[in-house]
MILOMI-598427 format. One record per residue (C-alpha): residue in three letters; x, y, z. Coordinates in steps of 0.05 Angstrom, whole numbers, plus 32768, in hexadecimal, padded with zeros to 4 digits. Each point is the difference from the previous one (the first is absolute). Example, Ala and Ser with C-alpha at 12.3 -4.5 7.8 and 13.67 -1.06 7.14 Angstrom:
<pts>
ALA80F67FA6809C/SER801B80457FF3/
</pts>
This chain:
<pts>
MET7F7480177F48/ILE7FFF7FB88016/ILE80127FF98047/LEU80267FBC8018/ASP7FF27FEB8044/GLY803C80078037/GLY802C7FD28024/MET7FE47FC3801A/GLY80357FE28028/GLN801580368024/GLU7FAC8005800F/LEU7FFB7FB48016/VAL803F800A8030/GLY7FE280418029/ARG7FC27FDA800B/THR80207FC58018/GLY80398015801B/ALA802D7FCC7FED/ALA8039800A7FD0/THR80127FBA7FE3/ASP80377FED7FC4/LEU7FC57FE37FDE/TRP7FEC804C8004/SER7FAA80017FE1/MET80087FB47FED/GLN7FF97FFE804F/ALA7FB080177FFA/LEU7FF17FCE7FCF/LEU801A7FC78027/ASP7FD680238043/GLU7FC480307FF2/PRO800380067FBD/ASN7FBD8030800F/LEU802C8041800A/VAL800D7FFA7FB7/ARG7FC480027FE9/GLN7FF480398035/VAL8038802A7FE4/HIS7FED7FFD7FB4/ASP7FB7800F8019/GLU801D80398027/TYR802380157FC7/PHE7FD17FFC7FCC/ASN7FCD8024803C/ALA803C80397FF5/GLY7FEC80087FB4/ALA80387FCF7FE3/HIS7FF87FE57FC3/ILE802C7FC58002/ALA80047FCA8030/THR80467FDB8000/THR80047FBF8011/ASN80267FF0803E/THR80307FD17FD8/TYR803C80298000/SER80357FD6801E/ILE7FDA7FB67FF2/LEU80327FEB7FDD/PRO801F7FB98002/ASP804D80148010/ARG7FE580258040/LEU7FD17FC48015/GLU802E7FCE7FED/SER803580218034/LYS7FC77FF88037/GLY7FF07FBE7FF1/LEU7FBA80217FE7/ILE7FF97FE47FB8/GLU7FC77FDC8001/HIS7FDB803F8018/LEU800A80297FBF/VAL7FBC7FE87FDA/PRO7FD5800A803C/MET801B80418010/THR8002801C7FBC/ARG7FB87FE97FF9/VAL7FE9801B803F/ALA801F80447FEE/CYS7FED80057FBA/GLN7FB77FE88027/MET7FFC803C8031/ALA8011803E7FD0/THR7FCC7FDA7FD1/GLU7FCF7FFB8039/ALA801180448011/ARG7FF080227FBF/ASP7FC87FDC7FF5/SER7FDF80198037/HIS801380467FF8/GLY7FDF7FFF7FBA/SER8037801E7FDA/GLY80477FF47FF4/GLN803C7FD77FEC/VAL80327FCD801D/ALA804280037FEF/GLY80267FBF800C/SER804B80168024/LEU80367FDA7FE8/GLY803E80158031/PRO804C7FFF7FF6/GLN801E7FC07FFB/GLY804A7FFD8031/PHE7FE18036802B/SER7FF080498003/TYR802480387FE7/GLN80387FCB7FF2/PRO80007FEB7FB8/ASP80457FE88000/LYS7FE17FBA8032/ALA7FCD7FF97FBF/PRO80007FC37FD1/PRO801580157FB4/SER7FC280227FD3/GLU7FF47FB87FE5/GLN80047FD5803F/ALA7FD2802F802D/ALA7FD380087FB6/GLU7FEA7FB38012/VAL7FF3801A804C/TYR7FD280337FE9/ALA7FD37FDC7FCA/GLU7FF17FCA802E/LEU7FE980338027/ALA7FDC802E7FD9/ARG7FD47FC27FF1/LEU7FED7FF8803A/HIS7FEB8045800B/ALA7FDE80117FC0/THR7FC37FCC8019/TYR7FFA803A8026/VAL801680427FF0/ASP7FF5802A7FD2/PHE804D801A7FE9/HIS80437FEF8026/ILE802C80298016/LEU80477FF78011/GLU8018802A8033/THR804680198021/MET80227FE47FC1/SER804380208014/SER802C7FF87FB4/ILE7FFA80037FBB/ASP80087FAC800D/GLN7FCA7FF68031/ALA7FCD802A7FD7/ARG800A7FE07FC9/GLY7FFF7FB5801C/GLY7FC38014801E/LEU7FDB80197FB1/MET801A7FBE7FEA/GLY7FDA7FD68030/ALA7FCC802E8010/SER7FE980097FBF/ILE7FEA7FB77FF2/THR7FB97FFC8018/GLY7FEA80387FCF/LEU7FF380318037/PRO801380447FFE/VAL8040800E802B/TRP801480328022/VAL80518015801E/SER801380248037/LEU8044800F8007/SER802B801A803F/VAL802B80357FFF/ASP803D8014802F/ASP7FE480268036/ARG8048802E7FF5/ASP7FF380117FBA/GLY7FB77FEC7FE0/THR80197FFD7FBB/LYS80297FC08006/LEU7FE17FBA8015/ARG80227FE68043/SER80237FDB7FD2/GLY8031803C7FF2/GLU7FDE7FFC7FBA/PHE7FE380347FDC/LEU7FAD80077FF8/THR800C80177FBD/ASP802E7FBF7FEA/ALA7FBC7FDD801C/ILE7FD680287FC7/ALA80167FD57FC2/MET7FEF7FBB8031/LEU7FBC8021800A/LYS7FF0800E7FBA/GLU80117FBE7FEA/PHE7FCF7FE18033/ASP7FC980377FFC/PRO7FE580058045/ALA7FBE8014800D/ALA801A802B802E/VAL8051800E801C/LEU7FF9801E8044/ILE8037800D8042/ASN7FF37FE4803F/CYS80177FF68043/SER803480398004/LEU7FFE803F8026/PRO7FD1802D7FDF/GLU8038803B7FF6/ALA801C7FC67FCC/VAL7FC17FEA7FE4/SER7FFB80527FF6/GLN80487FF77FD4/GLY7FF47FCB7FE2/LEU7FBB800C7FD8/PRO802280347FD1/VAL802A7FCE7FE6/LEU7FCB7FD17FE8/SER7FCB80367FEF/GLY7FF980147FB5/SER80127FB27FF7/GLY7FBC7FF07FEA/PHE7FEE7FD08040/THR7FD08005802F/LEU8013801A803D/GLY7FFA7FF08044/ALA801F800A8040/TYR7FFC7FE5804C/ALA80308013802B/ASN80197FE28051/GLY7FFA80278043/PHE80437FE88015/THR803F802A8020/GLY80257FD97FCB/ILE801E7FAF7FF7/HIS80227FE5803D/SER80467FE17FE8/ASP7FE87FC6802D/PHE7FBC7FEE7FD4/ASN80267FDB7FC6/SER7FEC7FB38005/ILE7FBB7FDF8003/HIS800E7FF78047/ALA7FFA80408014/THR7FBC80258023/VAL7FE2803E7FEE/ASP8010802B803B/LEU8044800E7FEA/LEU7FDC802E7FDB/GLU7FF180478029/PRO7FB4801D7FE1/ARG800E80517FF8/ALA7FE3802D802E/ASP7FF680367FCA/LEU7FD67FDD7FD2/GLY7FB480028010/PRO7FCB7FFD7FCB/SER800580507FF2/GLU804D7FF77FF0/TYR80017FBF7FE2/LEU7FC1802A7FD3/ARG803680337FED/PHE80327FD37FDB/ALA7FC97FE57FE6/LYS7FEB80427FDA/THR804180007FEF/TRP7FFB7FC47FD6/ALA7FC780097FDC/ASP801A803F7FE7/SER803A7FCD7FE8/GLY7FD57FD17FDD/ALA7FE77FD48036/THR7FB57FE37FF0/VAL80007FCC8030/ILE801580198048/GLY7FF87FD58043/GLY80377FE68039/CYS802B7FD48017/CYS80157FEA8041/GLU7FF48036803C/VAL7FC880177FD7/GLY7FBA7FED801C/PRO7FBA800F7FF1/ASP80058047801A/HIS802E80157FCD/ILE7FDD7FDE7FD1/LEU7FBB8024800F/ALA802780437FF6/LEU80177FF37FBB/ALA7FC37FDD7FEB/LYS7FD980488016/HIS802E802F7FE3/PHE80007FDB7FB7/LYS7FBC7FE98007/THR7FF880528006/GLN802C801B7FCA/GLU7FE37FD47FD0/GLY7FB6801A8012/VAL7FE77FBA8010/
</pts>
């Protein structure tokens, strides 16, 4: 079992006490050492992979705030924090996070795949100096995932793609498209891994069996929100709109993870509101299961 890290943004919000519309990017401007601290804690908990704090470092987000000149330096700092944590730990890999253009969970706001691919290609080239592979996160429609795969594949590094599913029906993407309808596109690009992320764990449990048997290396990492607030719908929204669950501690999260492993997942970690204690529980359990 490959153990991913957990969420970065909510960990940083918890440590700074501030939720801004820059999300996790704010720490890169103000306290980049906090990002390194979170990476270190995940490795110490048993994670095999550090995901760069670049999910939100996208041209459309930065342009809207008059901060486009920070794109390259913030990306480099974020990547350096992850690689330094990996090197200090002495093992592991770095995944270069590429988040959704437009806005999370809002695939209708994303540009068409051909246009999106151009942006992802430039970001992937920037990441490639540092990372071991690219990970497209929270891709919420078939076209959104296609654009990410088209762009990220330019570097020749392995590409993982994480699909976000409907919290009410995990057999569908957030766009309303059926997961089954994404399989042909995924096979065309042949990513190194296909995961389900940033959805309720119950929805992840529904979605994974749909992908089982399709020949992909499968993975899962759910969020710990009660759901996605209707006002959380633009690049100006702040994460304090999203309420954490009170019933998803490490042991409860592990119970879901066991069902994901039973459905064929060989990569498991956490997304928003899933922290180092959750990852520690995953690492301990699956290490014991494998007799390592």
